[in-house]
C-alpha positions as CSV (number, residue, x, y, z in Angstrom):
1,M,-43.6,-67.0,88.0
2,T,-43.9,-66.0,84.5
3,D,-44.1,-62.7,82.6
4,K,-47.2,-61.4,81.1
5,K,-46.9,-60.4,77.8
6,P,-48.9,-57.5,76.6
7,D,-52.6,-57.6,75.3
8,T,-51.8,-56.4,71.7
9,T,-54.9,-57.4,70.3
10,A,-56.7,-55.3,73.1
11,R,-54.2,-52.5,72.6
12,R,-54.9,-52.6,69.1
13,A,-58.5,-52.2,69.1
14,I,-58.6,-49.3,71.5
15,L,-55.8,-47.4,69.1
16,V,-58.5,-48.2,66.4
17,A,-61.3,-46.7,67.9
18,V,-59.0,-43.9,68.7
19,V,-58.2,-43.1,65.4
20,L,-61.7,-43.3,64.3
21,I,-63.5,-40.9,66.8
22,F,-60.5,-38.6,65.7
23,V,-61.2,-39.1,62.2
24,A,-64.9,-38.5,62.6
25,A,-64.6,-35.8,64.9
26,T,-62.3,-34.3,62.4
27,G,-64.4,-34.9,59.3
28,W,-67.4,-33.4,61.1
29,F,-65.9,-30.0,62.4
30,Q,-64.7,-29.6,58.6
31,L,-68.4,-30.6,57.3
32,R,-69.9,-28.3,59.8
33,H,-67.8,-25.6,59.3
34,F,-68.3,-25.8,55.2
35,I,-72.0,-25.8,56.2
36,D,-71.5,-22.7,58.1
37,Q,-69.7,-21.0,55.8
38,G,-72.8,-21.1,53.6
39,H,-71.5,-23.5,50.6
40,E,-72.8,-26.1,49.1
41,I,-70.6,-29.1,48.8
42,A,-68.0,-29.7,46.6
43,Q,-68.8,-31.1,43.1
44,P,-68.3,-34.6,42.5
45,L,-64.8,-35.7,41.2
46,P,-64.1,-35.1,37.4
47,G,-65.7,-38.3,35.2
48,V,-68.6,-39.1,38.0
49,Q,-72.1,-38.9,36.2
50,I,-74.8,-38.1,38.5
51,G,-78.4,-38.7,37.2
52,G,-79.6,-40.8,34.0
53,P,-82.5,-41.7,32.9
54,F,-85.1,-43.1,34.9
55,T,-89.3,-44.3,34.7
56,L,-90.9,-44.4,37.8
57,T,-94.3,-44.3,39.2
58,D,-95.3,-40.4,40.7
59,H,-98.1,-40.2,43.6
60,N,-100.9,-39.3,41.0
61,G,-100.3,-43.3,39.8
62,E,-98.8,-41.7,36.7
63,R,-96.1,-43.3,34.9
64,V,-93.1,-40.5,34.2
65,T,-89.6,-40.5,33.1
66,D,-86.9,-37.8,32.9
67,E,-88.1,-36.3,30.2
68,T,-91.5,-35.4,31.7
69,Y,-89.5,-32.8,33.6
70,R,-87.3,-31.6,30.6
71,G,-87.4,-28.0,31.3
72,K,-87.4,-27.4,34.7
73,Y,-84.4,-27.4,37.1
74,L,-85.0,-30.3,39.8
75,L,-84.7,-30.6,43.6
76,V,-83.9,-34.4,43.6
77,Y,-84.2,-36.0,47.4
78,F,-84.0,-39.8,48.3
79,G,-86.2,-40.5,51.2
80,Y,-89.3,-42.3,52.8
81,T,-92.5,-41.7,54.2
82,F,-91.5,-43.5,57.2
83,C,-88.5,-41.8,58.1
84,P,-89.2,-40.3,61.5
85,D,-86.5,-36.9,61.6
86,V,-83.7,-36.7,58.4
87,C,-86.3,-36.6,55.6
88,P,-89.1,-34.2,57.1
89,T,-86.2,-31.7,58.0
90,E,-84.7,-32.1,54.2
91,L,-88.3,-31.3,52.9
92,T,-89.0,-28.6,55.0
93,I,-85.8,-26.8,54.3
94,I,-85.7,-27.6,50.4
95,V,-89.5,-26.1,50.6
96,D,-88.3,-23.1,53.0
97,A,-85.4,-22.5,50.1
98,L,-88.4,-22.0,47.5
99,D,-90.3,-19.7,49.5
100,R,-86.7,-17.6,49.9
101,I,-86.2,-17.5,46.2
102,G,-89.3,-16.2,45.1
103,P,-90.7,-16.4,41.4
104,L,-87.3,-18.6,40.4
105,A,-89.2,-21.3,42.1
106,D,-91.5,-21.7,39.4
107,K,-88.3,-23.0,37.2
108,I,-87.7,-25.5,40.0
109,Q,-89.8,-29.6,40.2
110,P,-89.0,-30.5,43.5
111,I,-89.1,-33.9,43.6
112,L,-88.6,-36.8,46.6
113,I,-87.7,-40.1,45.2
114,T,-88.9,-43.2,47.7
115,V,-86.0,-45.6,49.1
116,D,-88.7,-47.8,50.5
117,P,-91.0,-48.3,47.4
118,A,-92.5,-51.5,49.1
119,R,-94.5,-49.2,51.7
120,D,-93.9,-46.0,50.0
121,T,-96.6,-46.5,47.4
122,A,-98.2,-44.1,45.3
123,E,-101.0,-43.9,47.6
124,A,-99.1,-43.8,50.7
125,L,-96.9,-40.5,48.8
126,K,-100.0,-38.5,47.8
127,P,-101.2,-37.0,51.2
128,Y,-97.0,-37.2,52.2
129,V,-95.7,-34.8,49.8
130,A,-99.1,-32.5,49.9
131,A,-98.6,-32.4,54.1
132,F,-95.0,-30.1,52.4
133,H,-95.9,-28.2,49.5
134,P,-98.4,-28.6,46.7
135,R,-95.6,-28.6,43.7
136,L,-93.6,-31.3,45.2
137,V,-93.8,-34.7,43.4
138,G,-93.4,-37.9,45.0
139,L,-91.9,-41.0,42.8
140,T,-92.0,-44.6,43.5
141,G,-91.6,-48.1,41.3
142,T,-90.5,-51.5,42.1
143,E,-87.5,-52.6,43.8
144,E,-85.4,-52.7,40.6
145,E,-86.6,-49.2,39.2
146,I,-85.8,-47.5,42.8
147,A,-82.4,-49.2,42.7
148,S,-82.1,-48.3,39.1
149,V,-82.3,-44.4,39.6
150,A,-80.3,-44.7,43.5
151,R,-77.5,-45.9,41.4
152,S,-77.4,-43.2,38.4
153,Y,-77.6,-40.7,41.4
154,R,-74.8,-42.6,43.5
155,A,-77.5,-42.5,46.7
156,Y,-77.1,-45.1,49.1
157,Y,-79.7,-46.7,51.0
158,A,-80.5,-50.0,52.7
159,R,-83.1,-51.4,55.0
160,A,-81.9,-50.9,58.9
161,D,-82.8,-54.5,60.0
162,E,-83.7,-57.0,57.8
163,E,-84.9,-59.2,60.0
164,G,-86.5,-56.8,62.0
165,D,-90.5,-55.8,61.9
166,K,-91.7,-55.5,58.6
167,E,-93.9,-52.9,59.0
168,T,-91.8,-50.6,61.4
169,Y,-88.6,-51.2,59.8
170,L,-86.1,-48.4,58.9
171,V,-84.2,-47.5,56.3
172,D,-80.7,-46.2,56.3
173,H,-79.9,-43.7,53.2
174,S,-77.9,-40.7,51.9
175,A,-79.2,-37.4,52.7
176,L,-78.3,-35.3,49.6
177,T,-80.5,-32.9,47.9
178,Y,-79.5,-33.2,44.2
179,L,-79.9,-30.0,41.7
180,M,-80.1,-31.2,38.0
181,G,-80.4,-28.5,35.1
182,P,-83.0,-27.9,32.9
183,D,-81.5,-30.7,30.6
184,G,-80.6,-32.8,33.1
185,E,-77.3,-32.2,33.9
186,F,-75.9,-32.4,37.2
187,L,-75.3,-28.7,38.9
188,T,-74.3,-29.6,42.3
189,T,-75.8,-31.0,45.8
190,F,-76.8,-29.6,49.3
191,S,-75.6,-31.6,51.9
192,Y,-77.5,-32.6,54.9
193,G,-78.5,-29.9,57.5
194,S,-77.8,-27.1,55.2
195,P,-79.7,-24.0,56.2
196,A,-82.4,-23.2,53.7
197,E,-80.9,-20.1,53.1
198,T,-77.8,-21.9,51.7
199,V,-80.0,-23.6,49.7
200,A,-81.3,-20.1,48.7
201,K,-78.0,-19.2,47.8
202,G,-77.5,-22.1,45.5
203,L,-80.6,-22.0,43.8
204,R,-79.7,-18.4,42.8
205,K,-76.2,-19.2,41.4
206,F,-77.8,-21.6,39.0
207,I,-81.1,-20.4,38.4
208,Q,-81.3,-17.2,36.2
209,N,-84.1,-15.2,35.7
């Protein structure tokens, strides 16, 4: 009779799984606590550039660039019209926050940049953005143009199932809202799920009468 050796591979897998669950739970707790305290998320590391020049097409079919919006603060969100929950939630928060700051909102241009240019044509974006706010601008472009602006904002996106249905697929994407200054400089970001009052408070902090 021989002694059975412990299944070290299985034990290692279990240990890794436990560690990952702990890290995930800890990270969520810290993020939730941060949001509950009414803060926007931390600034990026020093030297990390956020934002930059772009050329895209707006929901009216007009070609625009970053220079088109100079003189306005920008609230930029990367999402797409087929998004089932996250995007509608975040866009609603953005609109609510703008309503909360009154006349200061006139200094801000809210923008949705699609991460699904194949389906989000200007024609598809127009009724979508109008359903949220009359001043919300939807921007689309070629695959290359969207990839370029996403890189400049450090925004992540990827089709969830490359082999799935070509009409009903989902797109995984980051869910930060970026606040850019009138000169195009990065100011801060608001994390997914931040309450509208938190976003409004952050906007008041940066935008002066």
